[in-house]
N, C-alpha and C positions, 0 to 999 in steps of 0.2 A: 840394442847396443850397437855402437859404431866401432869398427876395428881400428886399432892403432896403426901408425906408419910401420912400426916394427913387424906387426903381424900380417899386414897386407903384403909386404914385400916377401916375407917368409912363406906365406901360404900360396901366393901366386907362383913363386919359384917351385915349390913342392908339387902343386897340381899340374903345372905345365912342364915338369921334368927338367928343370934347370938345376944341375948339381945334385947333391945327395938328398935323400929323403929328409923331411922335417923330423927331427928327433923329438922325444917326449920332453915336455916342460919339466922343470925341477920342482914345481909346485903350482898351486892355484890359490891366490889370496885376494880377498875382497878389500877394497879401499873406499874411503870416503873423501869427497871433494867439495870445496866451497864455491866452485865455478866449473864451467865446462872444461874437462881435462883435455879436450881436443885430441890430437894425434899422438901426444907425447906423455900424457898422464899428469899434466899441470894442475896446480891449485889443490893438491892433496892437503888434507887437514894437517896443520903443523903440530908436531909433538910438543914442543915447548916444555912446560913443566907438567904436562899431562901424561897419562899412560896410554894414549891412543896408539894402537898398532893394528896393522892389517890382520884380517882374520882368515884362517885356513878354511877353504871350501873344496879342496880336491877330493877326487873319488866320488862315491855315491852317498856319503854320510850326511851331506847337506842338500845337495841338488841331485836327487836319485835318478830322475828319468828325463832325458832330452826327448821332447816330443814336438814335431812340427817346427823345428828350429827355435824352440824356446825351452826354458827349464825353470822350475819353481823350487824354492827351498822347502819342499814338503816334508823333509826328513828331520829338520832341526832348525831352531831359531839361530840368529846370528847377532851377537852382542858386542859392542865396543864400549868398554868400561872407562870410567874416569876421564871423560872427554874434556877438551879445552872448550871455552866459550867460542861458538862459531855458528854459522848457518850452513847446513849440509844441503847441497843441491844435486849432486851426482854421486854415483858409485863407479868404481873401476875394478879391473881385474889385472893382477900382476903375477909373475912367475916366482917371486921371492917375497919373504915377509918384510923386507926392508928394515928400517924406513929409508926412503929416498932412493935406494938402489934397486936394481932389478929391471926387467923388461915389462913395460906397460903393454897389455894385451888388448883391452877394449874398455869403453866407458859408456855410461847410460844415465840420462837425466831421471831424477825421481819424479813421481807424479805430482808431488808438492814439496817444496823446500821445507826444511825443518830447523827451527831455531833450537840450539843446544846450550845449556848453561854449563859453566865450569864444574867438573865433578860428576856430571850426569852420565847415565848409560844411554847410548843411542843404539837401537836395535831394530831388527826385523823379526817379528813373530813368525812362527812356522807357517809357511805358505803365503807370507806377506810380500815376498820379493820374487819377481819374475825377470829373468834375464832373457831378452827377446831380440832376435834379428829381423823381426817383421818390418816390412816397408819396401819401397821400390828399390830394387838393386839388380845387378846383372849376373847373379849366381843362383844356383838351384837350392831348393829345400834340402835335397840330399847332401849337398856340400856344406850347407849351414849346420846340419845335424852333425856331420863328421867332424867339423872344426870345433863345435862346442864340446863334443865328447873328448876331443883331443886336448883342448886347453884345460879342461877340468880333470884330466887324467883318468877318464872313465874308459877310454879305449884308444888304441893307436890307429891313426889314419894313415894307411899305407899309401905310398906314392903310386899313381896309376902306372901300369905296365906299358900302356900305349895311349895314344890320343887319336880322336877322330873329329874332323871338321865337318859340320853339317849345314844344310840349307833348310830354311823354313818358310812356309808360305804365309804364316801369321805368327803372332807373338808366341814363342814357345813357353812363356811363363816360367814356372819354377820346376817344370817336369820334362821339358823338351818336346812339347806337343807340336803338331802341325809340321812335322818334318816332311820334306819332299819325298815322293815315291813314284815308281814307274820308270819306264825307259830302262837304261842301265845305270841309273843314279846309284852312287855309292859314296859314303863318306871318304874324305881324303885325309892323308897324314899331314898335319900342319907343322911348319917350322917357325919358331919364335926367336926373336932377338933376346939377349939377356935383359932381365928386368931392370927398369930405370924408375926409381921412386915408386915401386909397386905396380908398374904398368909393363906389360909385355906386348910387343907389337909383332904381328905376323911378318916374317921376312923372307918367305918363299912363296912363289905363286902356287895357287891351288886351282886346278882346272877340273871342273865337273863336266865330263863329256856325255854326249848322247842323253841329254836331259829330257824329262817329260815336259809337256806343255804346262807351264805354271807361272806364277808370279812370285819371285823370291823377295822377301822382305826382311828376313832375319838370318843371322849366322849363329851357330852354336858350337860348343866343344863338348865331347863325350870322353869317357875313359876307355873306349874301345872303338875300332873302325867298323866292325860288323854291326848290323842292326841290333838294338838292345843296349845293354850296359847302363851306366849311370850318367845322367846329364849333369854337366858342371857349370858351364857359362852360356849365356845367350844375350845377344844385343842386335839392334837394328843398325845398319850402316846406310844412311839415306842415299849417299852417293852411288851405292851399288845396287839399290833396289830396282828391279826391272822385270818385265814379262819375258819369258823364255819360250820359244817355239820348240816343239818336239824335235829331238835330234840335235839341238844346239849345244854349244859349250858355254857354261857359266864360269867366268873367271873371277877369283878373289885375288887381287894383286898383292904381291909381297912387299908391302910398305905400310907405314904408319897410317896412311889414309885408307888402307884396306880393312884392317880389323885389329882391335886392341882389346886386351883383357886386363881387368883389375878387380879387386875385391871391394866393391862399394855398392 
């Protein structure tokens, strides 16, 4: 699934400690769409003279277990009765039953579009629908799991108490692998500008002093400064990648050119 503009901005602010913690959603409702809903929830099935309505999927009664940043409706089928005539291509997730109103959370294409006749029931049999965050992105499996649980009202994702900026010698993947070590390397406390369209840019210089000899290729963000904790974000910044001699200082500049974080 792809996160909405609303959710990207909300989650980035929450994770990087801008303002208050992200509160619980008011609900979780599955929607149907006749084209890509994009970032805003566009092209939802039109109610018209039909009885189409979003279906409640909050809690664990439908999607019981988030595993590896995906979740399957293994606890119950999901049915939309008395549909209008349309072709369903995507599903979406909202925080209210609607129609029309509410905050769009995320959207996902169906494996195959489905033509529906007026008055039909369109549904997903038990274990037939998987909501998945799989794919190339700049955030961790841990963060994907926490966000899915949060939007489905299965658990509250608490705001990190602190943040740690890290350096990596190879792609950290979704777990924070290949972090630099040795010398007196330690994670640094990052400072970020306020989010703009779901993007937060580092706005304070981060100096990693007395580095070990290594080649820095990636930068990451964790939910604590000390070694360990939960990896949140990681990305390469080509302009900063370089080999460092033992005892050198590696600087991440406090500007948009230095490091940016978003939920994509």
